[in-house]
C-alpha positions, 0 to 999 in steps of 0.5 A: 505480532506481525510485521507489514511492508506497505507499498503502492504505485510501483508502476512495474518497478520494484526497487532492489532496496525493498528486499532489504527494507522488507527482509523482516516483514511477514506480509507485503501489502500493495495499494494498487497500480502494480504495473507489469504483473511479472515485474511486481506481483511475481517478484514480491510473491517469490520474496514473501509468500503473503502478499495482500492488495488491491488493483489500481486504475492502471492495472491489467487483467492479471492483477485484477484477477489476483486482487479485488478493487476493495479488500477488507481483512483482519490481521492480529485483531486490526480490521483493514480496508484497502482501495486504490483511489480512496482519498484521505480524511476530510477529502475522501473519494466519492462513495468511499466515506459511505463505504468506510462508515459501513465497514468501520475499519481500524486502518484505511489504506489507499494509494493513487495520489503518490503522496505519502500520508499517515492521518487519523480520522477522529470522526470515523475512528480510523488511521489512514495510510497512503504509502506514497509511490514506490515506483519511477512513474509519476510526479512524486520526487521521492519514492516511499513505502511504510513499514509497521507492526501490528500487535493485539489490534494496535499499530506499533513502530510505524516507519516511513521509508525513503527509497530515493529520488524518482528516476526515469532510468532504472538502475539496470538500464 
């Protein structure tokens, strides 16, 4: 069994509460729009050595050098496909549905919308997760993340984490 902490749309801000919520996770996954490399990837990598993800539309060359646009991997028998701008069941982004039909993942992860969603797609036989936005930039009102475990190809114990209201002021300002 492996424990995962899932983030997206941090836009250069890692809430200190993430370190408490993700203390017991084995890996951190990030669905793009990291923001400032040193303020996001470097801090998360120092906290948990295994960080998987994709780059988002706002990410610069350092994040793009570290992560692909699309990421496909298998963890504990669960095939994962991740892309930043992906949509969701019934409203996939252009060409994403075709990609998913070819890849055939068990879990499809995207970010970008800043809207937390966990939805089954019975047609493509997958679970879609969008962790919402964990950062302070965007139109969302509540910053969110997801924590879950994977055991023998199954997602177990999924939890939505509310980090608090979006604020333009960061705690140390």
